[in-house]
C-alpha positions in Angstrom: -18.9 16.4 -56.6 -16.5 18.9 -55.0 -19.3 21.1 -53.7 -21.0 18.0 -52.2 -18.1 17.1 -50.4 -17.5 20.7 -49.3 -21.1 20.9 -48.2 -20.9 17.6 -46.2 -17.4 19.0 -44.5 -19.3 22.1 -43.4 -22.2 20.3 -42.2 -19.9 18.0 -40.0 -17.8 21.3 -38.8 -21.0 22.9 -38.0 -22.3 20.0 -36.0 -19.3 19.5 -34.1 -19.1 23.3 -33.2 -22.6 23.2 -32.1 -22.1 20.3 -30.0 -18.8 21.8 -28.3 -20.8 24.9 -27.2 -24.1 23.5 -26.4 -25.6 24.7 -22.9 -25.5 22.2 -20.2 -29.0 21.1 -19.2 -28.6 21.8 -15.5 -30.7 19.5 -13.1 -33.7 20.4 -11.0 -31.8 20.3 -7.6 -31.0 22.5 -4.5 -27.3 22.5 -5.5 -27.7 24.1 -8.9 -27.8 27.8 -7.9 -24.7 27.0 -5.7 -23.0 25.4 -8.7 -23.5 28.5 -11.0 -22.5 30.8 -8.2 -19.6 28.6 -7.4 -18.3 28.6 -11.2 -18.6 32.4 -11.4 -16.6 33.0 -8.0 -14.2 30.3 -8.9 -13.6 31.5 -12.5 -12.7 34.9 -11.2 -9.6 33.9 -9.7 -9.8 36.6 -7.0 -9.4 35.8 -3.3 -12.0 38.4 -2.4 -14.7 37.2 -4.9 -14.0 33.7 -3.5 -14.0 34.6 0.2 -17.4 36.4 -0.3 -18.8 33.2 -1.9 -17.5 30.9 0.9 -18.8 33.2 3.7 -22.4 33.1 2.0 -22.5 29.2 1.3 -20.0 27.5 3.7 -20.5 27.2 7.5 -18.3 29.9 9.0 -15.8 27.5 10.4 -15.2 26.1 6.9 -15.1 29.4 4.7 -11.5 30.4 5.0 -10.3 26.9 4.5 -12.3 26.6 1.4 -10.8 29.5 -0.2 -7.4 28.0 0.4 -8.8 24.7 -1.2 -10.3 26.2 -4.3 -7.5 28.3 -5.0 -5.4 25.3 -5.0 -7.6 23.6 -7.5 -7.6 26.5 -9.7 -3.5 26.6 -9.5 -3.9 22.9 -10.8 -6.8 23.4 -13.6 -7.3 26.9 -14.1 -10.8 28.0 -15.3 -13.5 25.6 -15.6 -16.9 25.5 -17.5 -19.6 23.1 -16.9 -19.9 20.3 -19.7 -22.8 17.9 -18.7 -24.6 16.2 -16.2 -23.2 12.8 -15.1 -25.0 9.8 -16.2 -24.8 8.1 -12.7 -25.7 10.2 -9.4 -23.6 10.2 -6.4 -25.5 8.9 -3.5 -28.6 10.1 -4.9 -27.0 13.6 -5.6 -26.2 15.2 -9.4 -22.9 15.3 -10.3 -21.6 17.8 -12.7 -18.8 17.3 -15.3 -16.5 20.3 -15.4 -13.7 21.0 -18.2 -10.9 23.0 -17.9 -10.9 25.9 -20.2 -7.2 25.8 -20.8 -6.3 22.4 -19.4 -8.9 20.3 -21.1 -9.0 18.3 -18.0 -12.3 16.6 -16.7 -13.4 16.9 -13.0 -16.7 15.3 -11.7 -18.1 17.7 -9.0 -20.8 17.1 -6.3 -22.1 19.6 -3.9 -24.4 18.3 -1.1 -26.5 21.1 0.7 -28.5 21.6 3.7 -32.3 21.0 3.8 -33.0 24.4 2.2 -30.1 24.7 0.1 -28.7 27.8 1.3 -25.5 26.3 2.8 -22.7 23.5 1.5 -22.6 20.6 3.8 -19.8 19.1 1.4 -18.3 19.6 -1.9 -16.0 17.4 -3.6 -14.1 16.7 -6.9 -13.5 13.4 -8.4 -10.1 13.3 -10.5 -8.7 10.6 -12.9 -12.1 9.9 -14.9 -13.7 11.3 -18.0 -17.4 11.7 -19.0 -19.2 8.4 -20.7 -19.8 9.5 -24.3 -18.6 11.1 -27.1 -16.2 13.9 -25.9 -14.3 16.8 -27.7 -12.7 17.0 -30.2 -15.4 14.3 -31.0 -13.1 12.7 -33.7 -9.7 11.3 -33.1 -7.2 13.8 -34.2 -5.1 12.8 -37.2 -1.3 12.4 -36.7 -0.8 15.0 -39.3 -2.8 17.7 -37.0 -1.4 16.6 -33.6 1.9 18.5 -33.8 0.5 22.1 -34.3 -2.4 21.6 -31.9 -0.3 20.2 -29.0 2.2 23.3 -29.6 -0.6 25.8 -29.3 -2.3 23.8 -26.3 0.8 23.5 -24.2 1.8 27.1 -25.1 -1.5 28.2 -23.7 -0.9 26.1 -20.5 2.5 27.5 -20.0 1.1 31.0 -20.5 -1.3 30.4 -17.6 1.4 28.6 -15.6 -0.4 25.2 -15.5 2.5 23.5 -17.0 6.3 23.3 -17.1 8.0 19.7 -18.7 8.5 17.9 -21.7 6.0 16.3 -23.8 6.8 13.0 -26.5 4.1 11.5 -28.7 5.1 9.0 -31.0 3.2 6.4 -33.4 5.2 3.3 -33.6 8.8 4.3 -34.8 7.5 7.9 -35.8 7.9 10.8 -33.4 4.8 13.0 -34.1 5.5 15.5 -31.4 8.6 16.2 -29.1 8.8 19.6 -27.2 10.0 20.9 -23.7 8.4 23.9 -21.8 9.3 26.0 -18.9 12.4 26.0 -16.7 14.3 23.3 -15.2 16.1 25.9 -12.9 14.0 29.2 -12.5 16.7 30.7 -10.3 19.4 30.4 -12.8 17.1 30.8 -15.9 17.7 27.4 -17.3 15.1 26.1 -19.6 13.9 22.6 -20.0 15.0 20.7 -22.9 13.9 17.7 -24.8 17.0 16.0 -23.1 16.2 17.1 -19.6 15.8 14.4 -17.2 12.9 14.6 -14.9 12.1 12.9 -11.7 9.8 10.1 -12.4 8.9 8.9 -8.6 6.4 5.9 -8.9 6.8 5.4 -12.6 10.1 3.7 -11.2 8.0 0.8 -10.2 8.1 -0.2 -13.9 11.7 -0.8 -14.1 11.7 -2.8 -10.7 9.2 -4.9 -12.0 11.3 -5.7 -15.2 14.4 -6.3 -13.3 12.3 -9.0 -11.4 11.0 -10.5 -14.6 14.3 -10.6 -16.0 15.5 -12.5 -13.0 12.7 -14.9 -13.3 13.7 -15.4 -17.0 17.1 -16.4 -16.0 15.7 -19.0 -13.5 16.8 -17.1 -10.5 13.5 -16.2 -9.2 10.1 -17.3 -9.5 6.8 -15.4 -9.0 5.5 -17.9 -6.6 8.5 -17.5 -4.3 8.0 -16.4 -0.8 9.7 -13.4 0.9 11.3 -15.7 3.2 12.9 -17.4 0.5 15.1 -14.3 0.0 14.9 -12.1 2.9 15.2 -14.7 5.8 15.3 -12.0 8.5 11.8 -11.0 7.8 9.4 -12.5 10.4 8.3 -15.8 9.3 4.4 -15.5 10.2 4.5 -12.8 7.3 7.3 -13.9 5.0 6.1 -17.5 4.3 2.8 -16.0 3.3 3.9 -13.0 1.0 4.9 -13.9 -2.5 6.9 -12.2 -5.2 3.4 -12.0 -7.1 1.9 -10.2 -4.0 4.6 -7.6 -3.9 4.4 -6.9 -7.7 0.7 -6.5 -7.6 0.2 -4.5 -4.3 -1.8 -7.2 -3.1 0.3 -8.2 0.0 -1.1 -6.3 2.7 2.3 -4.8 3.7 2.3 -1.2 4.8 3.6 1.0 6.9 3.6 4.5 5.5 0.4 5.3 7.8 2.7 5.3 10.9 4.4 8.7 11.3 7.8 7.4 12.9 8.2 4.9 10.3 7.7 7.6 7.6 10.0 10.0 9.0 12.7 7.5 9.9 12.6 6.2 6.3 13.0 9.7 4.5 16.7 9.8 6.6 17.8 6.1 4.9 20.5 6.2 2.6 19.9 2.7 0.8 17.6 -0.1 0.4 19.3 -2.2 3.2 18.6 0.6 5.8 14.9 0.9 4.3 14.4 -2.8 5.0 16.1 -2.6 8.7 13.3 0.3 9.3 10.5 -2.0 8.2 11.8 -4.5 10.7 12.2 -2.2 13.4 8.5 -1.0 12.9 7.0 -4.3 12.2 4.5 -4.4 14.8 3.0 -1.1 13.5 2.2 -2.1 10.0 -1.0 -1.7 8.6 -2.5 0.3 11.3 -0.8 -2.1 13.9 -2.6 -5.2 12.5 0.5 -7.3 12.5 -1.2 -9.9 14.6 -2.7 -12.9 13.0 -1.4 -11.4 9.4 -3.0 -12.6 6.4 -2.2 -11.7 3.0 -4.6 -9.2 1.4 -5.0 -10.5 -1.8 -6.7 -7.3 -3.2 -5.1 -4.2 -4.5 -3.7 -1.6 -1.8 -1.1 0.7 -3.3 2.1 0.7 -1.3 5.6 1.5 -1.7 7.1 -0.8 1.1 6.4 -3.8 -1.2 8.3 -2.5 -3.8 11.4 -1.6 -1.5 11.5 -5.4 -0.8 11.6 -6.1 -4.3 14.5 -4.0 -4.7 16.2 -5.7 -1.5 15.4 -9.1 -3.6 17.2 -7.8 -6.7 20.3 -6.8 -4.7 20.7 -10.2 -3.0 19.9 -12.4 -5.9 22.0 -10.3 -8.6 25.0 -9.3 -6.4 24.5 -5.8 -7.8 23.1 -2.6 -6.1 19.8 -1.6 -7.2 21.2 1.5 -9.4 24.0 -0.8 -10.9 21.3 -3.6 -11.8 18.8 -1.0 -13.6 21.7 0.5 -15.6 23.5 -2.3 -16.7 20.2 -4.6 -17.5 17.7 -1.7 -18.6 19.3 1.7 -19.3 22.2 0.5 -21.3 20.3 -2.1 -23.2 17.6 0.4 -24.3 20.3 3.0 -25.0 18.9 5.5 -22.3 21.7 8.1 -22.0 19.5 10.5 -20.0 18.2 8.4 -17.2 19.8 7.8 -13.5 19.4 5.5 -10.9 22.3 6.0 -8.8 21.9 8.6 -6.2 25.8 9.8 -6.4 25.4 10.4 -10.2 22.1 12.6 -9.5 23.9 15.1 -7.2 26.5 15.8 -10.4 23.9 15.5 -13.1 23.5 18.9 -14.5 20.7 18.6 -17.1 17.8 17.5 -14.4 14.8 19.5 -13.7 14.1 21.0 -10.0 10.6 20.6 -8.9 8.4 23.4 -8.2 5.4 23.6 -6.0 2.9 25.6 -4.6 3.2 23.3 -1.1 5.4 24.1 1.7 7.3 21.3 3.7 4.4 20.4 5.7 2.7 19.6 2.1 -0.1 22.5 2.6 -1.0 24.7 -0.2 0.4 28.3 0.0 -0.7 31.1 -1.9 1.8 32.8 -4.0 4.3 31.8 -6.6 5.5 28.1 -7.0 8.6 27.5 -4.9 11.3 25.1 -5.4 11.0 21.8 -3.8 13.5 20.6 -1.1 13.3 17.0 -0.6 10.6 14.4 -1.2 7.3 13.4 0.2 8.3 9.8 -0.1 11.9 9.3 0.5 14.6 11.5 -0.4 16.7 9.1 -2.4 16.4 6.7 -5.6 14.9 3.5 -4.5 12.9 0.7 -6.3 9.4 2.5 -5.5 10.4 5.8 -6.9 13.1 8.4 -7.4 14.7 7.5 -10.6 15.1 10.3 -13.5 14.9 10.0 -17.4 13.8 12.1 -20.3 10.9 11.6 -22.4 13.1 10.4 -25.3 14.6 7.8 -22.9 11.3 6.7 -21.7 10.3 6.3 -25.5 13.2 4.0 -26.2 12.4 2.0 -23.1 8.8 1.4 -23.9 9.5 0.7 -27.5 12.5 -1.8 -26.1 9.8 -3.7 -24.0 7.4 -4.0 -26.9 10.2 -5.3 -29.1 11.5 -7.8 -26.9 15.0 -6.2 -26.3 14.5 -6.2 -22.4 12.0 -9.3 -21.7 10.5 -12.1 -24.1 7.1 -11.1 -25.5 5.4 -14.0 -23.2 6.9 -12.5 -20.2 6.2 -8.9 -21.0 2.3 -10.2 -21.9 2.3 -11.8 -18.4 3.2 -8.5 -16.9 0.1 -6.8 -18.7 -2.5 -9.2 -17.4 -5.2 -7.7 -15.0 -3.7 -9.2 -12.0 -5.4 -7.2 -9.5 -8.3 -4.5 -9.7 -7.7 -0.9 -8.5 -10.9 0.5 -9.4 -14.2 -0.6 -11.6 -16.7 1.8 -12.3 -18.2 0.1 -15.1 -21.3 2.5 -15.4 -18.6 5.5 -15.6 -16.7 3.4 -18.1 -13.6 4.0 -15.9 -11.8 0.9 -14.9 -8.1 0.6 -13.7 -6.4 -2.5 -13.1 -2.7 -3.7 -12.0 -0.3 -6.1 -13.9 3.2 -6.4 -12.8 4.5 -3.1 -12.5 1.8 -1.4 -14.8 -1.5 0.5 -14.9 -4.1 -1.0 -17.3 -6.4 1.5 -17.8 -9.9 1.5 -19.5 -11.3 4.9 -19.9 -14.5 4.3 -22.5 -12.8 2.7 -25.6 -9.3 4.2 -24.8 -7.1 1.2 -23.5 -3.4 1.7 -22.2 -0.8 0.5 -20.3 2.0 2.2 -18.4 2.7 3.9 -15.2 2.6 7.4 -13.5 4.5 9.0 -10.6 3.7 11.8 -8.1 6.0 13.8 -5.6 6.4 17.3 -4.8 7.2 19.0 -8.2 7.2 15.5 -9.9 4.6 14.5 -12.4 5.4 11.5 -14.9 3.2 9.4 -16.9 4.3 7.1 -19.7 1.4 5.2 -21.6 1.0 3.0 -24.6 -2.1 2.5 -26.5 -2.0 -0.9 -28.2 -4.6 -0.5 -30.8 -3.4 2.7 -32.2 0.4 2.0 -31.7 0.8 5.2 -29.9 3.3 6.2 -27.2 2.6 9.0 -25.0 5.3 10.5 -22.4 4.5 13.6 -20.3 7.2 14.7 -17.8 6.5 17.9 -15.6 8.5 19.6 -13.0 5.0 21.0 -11.7 3.8 18.0 -10.0 1.4 15.2 -11.0 -1.7 17.2 -11.8 0.2 19.2 -14.3 1.1 16.1 -15.8 -1.7 14.3 -15.8 -3.9 17.3 -17.5 -1.6 17.0 -20.5 -1.5 13.1 -20.7 -5.3 12.9 -20.0 -6.2 15.5 -22.7 -3.8 13.6 -25.1 -5.9 10.5 -24.5 -9.4 12.4 -25.6 -7.3 13.5 -29.0 -6.5 9.9 -29.5 -9.6 8.2 -28.5 -12.7 10.4 -27.9 -15.0 7.6 -28.1 -16.3 8.6 -31.5 
């Protein structure tokens, strides 16, 4: 009997190993030779080799910029290998799924050539998705094996300089893995620890949404309330149409950040009322100057500006500052000791991670090592749309508190998890993303999760909960959004590889 079991296990092991190493069946396409040449040049991680490839295959005017672009991609994903041809073509062209050799991240790439296949007209990558079908490791990883695997995986990423941050994975009330890597302050050689507070960027939006839901439960607000009921100085033609529901779901159509004067003035704001005043100042320039005959968009269009308005409503209805409200009604109730919502506290808090990036102040990639980030790509203060800090352990406590009804009733939390808006539906690719009230609802094949992510210079946050498996995944990085997403996405494959 034991011999039979051993033979079965050996057969499974060999099958999985051969599946993992099988060669891609390249398509009969003009782009295939260029794909192969690209992977060789890209993986060499040598500017001269990549420059030769770019000079050969890109038009002269594009070649130099493409060297910088692909070097940037390498700094995010490391070496890539071809995994399979995508099931669906992109505008009639074959797309290739690439997998990070160390990062384990998925990228879909398309190359458009000229008529004779000698030059690249355009080449692009698609992020945040994963291939259809069964994926490595081909079977869900057991809770027992996950700690050692993650330790080895993350150590390799750190050695490749692809990750710095903190990771926590838990099943129910049991923490399976919790480790920190890299430095919170490279200059002073201060290492990240499991209690280090990291910038959350847009993950902050979930705190804002929970605060609004609490005020609804207290009878101080309704989701159907219009903006005019709480911010009466906002122009009536807009404020009488836009509801709290619209603001929570990014469906209002209120957006200003594509107007540079608004963006740069907002970065100088010190509080929410100043941010509100700047919106009013530039109201004619909202939505590419489409204020005339404003109509609520009623479809998903991600914007920070709507959450600024939610923060103003929280302050006016509660009588507390945004920071005071979040600390009292969320951080304290969930016992979050390493979380910061107050700008003054942030300046003196010692165990917080400095962000590091390859980008300069103009958000352009520069060759060389990562530099300490000065300022934010959004706004340089903590606000309702982004900027709070927390440790991985605190975010775990927070999401458990939500699941256990300590911050909201179960009915209210269920309402927050409804698919109120569609961010993207790609049914053939099995990659669907929806938005609830301050929550992303993702369906990547069989993997279904709820949570939020945040991206800024040197900030990458992701917290997700997988209801079917009762697994929490929290990844915080001070190397930016891609570094955090690489890890969180690979853990998704470990939890649910579509087996």
